[in-house]
N, C-alpha and C positions, 0 to 999 in steps of 0.2 A: 566564327571562331576566333579568338584575339590571341595575342603573343601569351599573354598570361595564363590561359588554357594548356598551352604547351610548355610552359616554364619548368624548371627544376622542382620547385615546391608543389606546383599544382599536379606534376607527375608523381611525385612522392606520395602525396595525398590520396591520387587514384589507386596507387599500388597499396598503400595501406589500407583502404577502404574493401579492397577485394580479398582479405585474409580474415579468416576467422580464427579465434585462439585455438581452437583446435587444430587447425592445420599447421600451426607452428609449435605444437604441444604445449600449450598454456591452458590451465583451466578456464572455464566460461567466467566463473566468479559470480559477481550481483549481476542483476537485472541491466542489460545493456540497451541504449538508446538506438545505436547502429550494431550491426554485424561484423564490421571491420576491427581491427585494432586498434587500441586507443594510442596516443601518443608516448604514452608513458611505458606502454609496452613495446613499441618499436625501439624507444630509447634503450631499454633494456637489454632488449635482442642485440641490438647493434653496438651495446657498450658506449654510448653517447648519453649527454645528458638531455634530460626533456627540454631545458629551454634551447638547447642546439636543434633538435628537431623542430621546435615551433619557430624558430627563426628561419630554418630552411624552407618549413612549407609557407611562412610568410614573405619569401623572398628577401628577407633581411640577411640571410647568409646565401651565398650563392657558389662558394668555392671550396667546397670541402676537398680535403685530401684524398689522396687515392687511396691511403689504409681506410679512412671512413666511407669513401665511396664502394669499397670492396665490402665492407660491413654491412652497409646498408643494403647491397644486391643480394647479399646472402640472407640477411633478415627479412627482407622482403620477398624471398624465394624466387628472383628473378631468373628468367632463361638467360642463355648466353647473349642473345640479341638484344635483349631489355637491359642487361648487365652494360653492355656497351653504349646504349643510348643514355644511360645514366650518366656514365663517364663522359661521354660528347656534352650533355647538359652542364656537367659540371666543369667543361671546359679542360677535359683530361684526355689524353690518349688511351684509347681501350687496351686491355692486354692483349700482348701479339699471341696467335695461336701456336708460335714455335718455342715459347717459354713456357716454363711450368705453370700451371694454373691452380691458384688456391680456390677457385670458386666450387662451390658445392650445389650442384644441379638440384632442380627442385623435385626431381622424381627420387633421387637419394635422401634430400631433406625429409620427405615424406616417410621413406623407409626408416630413417634414423627416429623420427618421432614415435613409430609404432614398436621401437624395440623395448619400450616399457622401462623396467627397473634394472636393466643389464647394464653393467659398465661398458661403455662404447665410446669411441674417440675416431677421430678422422685425421689422417695425415696427408700431406702432399707426397708428389713423387720423389722428392728429396729428404723426406720423414721429418719435415716440420709440422708439428701438431698444430691443427687449424682450428678443430673444435672438439668439446669432450662435453658429455652430458652431467648432469648433478651428481649422479652414482659415481661416476668415475672420479669426481672431485672429491665426494666423500670417502672413497675407497684409497686413493693416493695422495689426497692433497690438491689443494687449488691451483691449477696451472698458471691462474692469470698474474699470480704473484711474480712469476718469471718473466724475463723480456720475450717478446715473439722470437727473436732471432736466436735465443738459447732454448727455446722449446722444441728441441731437435732429437731425435734418437740416435743418430749418427753421434753428433756431438756427446750424448749421453754415454753411449757405448765404447767410444772413442776419444775420450777428453783430451784438449789440450789444454796448456796454460792459460791462454788469453780466452778462450770459449770454452769452459766446462761443460755446459749443458745441463739441463735440469727438467723433467718433465712430472718428477714424483717427488713429495715431500719427505718420502721415509724410501727405506731399500726394498727394492723388489727384484728379487734374484731367481734363476734357474732352479730347478730342483736337481739338476747335477753338472758338472763339468761338462760333460759331452753336449750336453743341450746348449749350454752358454756358447762353446766354441762354435757349434754347428750354426747356432743363431748369429754370432759374429760373421761368418763367413757369407751367410746368407744375405746380410745387410748390405757387404761390400759388393757382392754378387748383383744385387739389387740396384744399387747406386751406379755400378757400372753399365748396366741396362739403361738408366734413366739419363747417363751422360751420353749415350748413344743417340737417343731420341731428343735431347735438348741440349745439342752441343753448343749453343749460343746463351744459354741461361747464365747471368751472371752470377746470381747467388747460389747455383749448385756448382759452377766452375770455382768460386770462392772457397766454399765447403771443403770440396775435395782438396782444394790445393793447401788449406789450413789444416786439414786432417792429415795430409801424406806429409807435411812438413813438421807436424806436432806430436803425430802418435804412431812409432816403430811397427805396432802391431797391425794398425788398420794398413801400413804401406806394404807389409808382407803380404797380407791378406789381396790388398789391390793388384799388386804385382803377379798373384798368381792367375790372374786373366778370368777368373770364375765370373759366369754370366747367369743369372736366374732370377725367379721369384724369392721372396721371402715367406717361410713359414716360422710358426711359433711354436711354443710346448709350454709345458705346466710350469708353473711359476709359484713363488712364496712372497706375500706380500707381510711385510713386518708393519704392521699396523701400530701407532704409540699406543692407544687405548685397548683395543680389541686383541691383540695379538698376533700371530701367525695366521694368515690365511692363504688358503691353497687355492689356484684358480688354474683354468686351461684358458690358453690365449689362442685366439683364431685370427687370421688376417684374412681380410675378403677383399681382392683388388677389383678395380674397376679398368676394363681395357681402354675404354675411351679417354677418361682423364688422368688415369695413373693414380687416382686416388686409392688409398687404402683405409678400410674399417677395421679397427681392432676390438673385439670383443672379447670380455673376459666372462667366463661362467664357471659353476660349481656344480658337482654331482648333486643332483635332487635330491632332498631330505637329508643332507650331510651337513654336520657342523659347520663347515665352510660356507654353505648356503644361508645359515642362519648368522654367520658372523657378516657376511655382506649385507642383510636384510639390517644387523643391527647398525653397522657403519652407514647405511641409506638412512635409517630415521634419525640417529644421534648427531651426524655431521654433514649433512646435505649442505652445501654452500653455493653460492649463487654461481652459474658457471655462463659463458657466453654463447646462448644457445645459437648454434649454426652461423656464428661471426668466427671473426679471426683477422688477420694481416693478409694482404696481397701485394 
């Protein structure tokens, strides 16, 4: 075995070849000469150019950024050990276990691809939006138009002048004020729990500091000392072309990674279900499947 066979480019090719389109939620398309992903499919999944994938695999690019390495690891559905190996091959320090992880494990990725046409997104322990599917983008607007650090539910619910935050292109409001108040308290309580689990995470500490300094409501809720998980309620999405769409929002938390899966559902057979279908057909935009920043 030569050094070339264990290089970054060769290893990426091996990982790409072992994935099928169905595994990552892509249609099989036309007749394929190989069962693995094409370079252009990996590029789309990772949010990078095809040319960059070619240069990586040919060894002409050998030092991807941490952000690109994280996106490749997610797109290739790497385990944590494989992700760390990718980082080392790229000359990067693997993410620390005591910091918030943006890595979506392969098992969770498989679950996400099987949720079909339901609007679904994944958030990190600090409520940064990591991934969303095409139906989520069609229903709420494409989050990729917002900078990654601004795609944070805490920043959306408790905006400050320097970091307003945005994860939807149009308004999404709770059905009543009580739900809004309870949701805000739950977010603050969940963030306090994350602060205890990841006390040295710089991203989380800066988020809390900025929000405490810039949003009095968050400061009041934070200083109440509440600790707990986050549950969601019924919401109304004010879609610009379809109108109001009422959805139920559920949050599924993974205890090992602290990742949160947020799913929007509608009553079967309802007018709202029809509206979600209309949004999916008329406004599906390209989303970064199982990618994001780390």
